[in-house]
N, C-alpha and C positions, 0 to 999 in steps of 0.2 A: 488557160483553164485546162486544156487537154493534158498538159504535162502533169498538173496537179492530180487529175483523175487517174492517169496511168500510174503514178507513184502510189496512190492509194490501192489500186487494183492489184498491183504486182506483189503486194504483201499477202495475198490469199491464193490458195491453190484451187483454181476453178477451171472448168473447161471453156467457159465463155462468160464474158461480162459486157454490160451495156449501161452507160450513164446517159441520162437526158436531163439537161438543166434548162428550165424555162424562166424567162423574165418578161413580165408584162407591165408596161406603163399604160395606165388607163385613166380615162376621164368619163364621168357620168353626170348628166344633167336631167332633172325631171321637173316638168311644169304641169300643175293640175289646175284647171279652170283659171288660167291666167296668172297663177301664183307659183313662184319658184319654190319647190319643195325639197329638192336635193341637189347639191353640187359636191361631187367627190372626185378627187384625183389621188393617184397613188402608184406605188411600184410594188409588185409582188414577185418573189422568187420561189420557185418550187423545183423539185427534182425527183427523179426516179432511178432506181438501180435494179437491173435484172441480172441474174447469174444462172449458170447451169453448173451444178456441183453434184458429183456422184450420179449423173444422169437425170437430175430433176431440176425444175425451175424454182428459183427463189426470187422474191420481189419485195421492194420497200419503196415507199414514197414519202416525201416530207417537204418541209419548207426551210428556207435559210441555209443554203448549201455551203457551210464552212468546211474546212478540211476535217475537223473533228467530227462533225455531223455526218459527212460523207463516209468517213471510216466506220463509224458505228452503223450507218445504214447498210454498208457493204457487208459488215460482219453479220447483221441481222438477216439479210437476204441469203447469205451462205448458210446460216443456221437453219433457216426455213427450208432451203433446198435439201440440205442433208437430212433433216428430219422427215421430209417427204420421200426421200429416196428409198427408205426401207419398205415403203408400200407400193413401189413401182412394179408393174407387170412388164413394162417395156421402157428402156432408157430413152431420153430425149436425144435426138440427133438433128443437128442443123443441116440444112441443104447447103451445098456448095454454091456460093454466090460471089460476084465480084464486089469488092469493097469500094466505097466511094470517098472522095475528098471533094468537098464543095463549099463555097460560100455564096449563098443565094440571098439577094436582097431585092425585094420589090420596092421600087421607088415611084410613088404616086406623084401626080403633078403638084399636089399640095400635101405636104406632110402634116397630118393632124396635130402633131406635137408643136408645130409652128403657129397654129391658130390660137389666138388669145381666148381665154376662157369667157370673157365678156361677149365675144362674137358668137361662141357656141351657145351661150345662154340666150342671146338675141334670136338666133335661128329657131330655137325650140319655142320661145315665147311667141314669135311671129306665126309659127306653124299652129300652135295652140289657139291663138286668136283667130286665124283664118278658119279653122274648123268650127269654132263656136259661132262665128259670124255667119257661117253657112246656114245656120238655122235648123239643120236636120238633127244635130247631135247636141244634147243638153249637158252632158257630163263627159269631159275628155281629159285624158292624161297623155302628155307627149314626152318623149325622152330621146336623148342623144347619148350615144356611147361611142368612144373610140379607144383603140388600143394599139400599141406597137409591141408585137410579140416576137421575142428572140428565143430560138431553141438551138441548143448545142447538143449534138449527138456524137458520142465517142464510144467505140467498142474494141474488144480484144482482137478483132480481125482486121483492124486498120481503118475502119470507117471514122471519118472526122467530117461532120457536116454542121454548118451553121446556117440557119435561115432566119430572115427577118421579114415579118409580114405585118403590114398595117391593116386595121379593120375599123370600119365606121358603120354605125347603125343609127338610123333615125326612125322612130316608130310612134304610132298613135294608138291608144286603146280607149 
């Protein structure tokens, strides 16, 4: 992915560029008063592009980062920066920092992607039932959400970072 992003960026004359691509694999389960109301699973990809051109920031964010979409996003961010630059009182200057290359993956004991959806539904239903049977709450909605988030960050100064972070949330309202 980094090579594709660099090839897109090299076509533009900018002082700095930064791509961030996010991919989220998610599952959501909701149970209200003992009845399953929602079960959703999916994958979403989003991205953002930041540039400095003529001393001004430009930004664009979108979904489905194909090469063509990234190229148009980069072009739009550059146009925004250049149109903003005429109004600058002071040009943007980045601080000198050390660039990073890292691949960071948090590995939980149990990967939520490996847990069957029926088990997730059962957990939420049992939680919902336990709250209702407690007798103090008459109306309850319980939900479970998990996600595996992968973020890739690449910039013109040499930074290349990939991080993968799982998230799990269980709640009652």
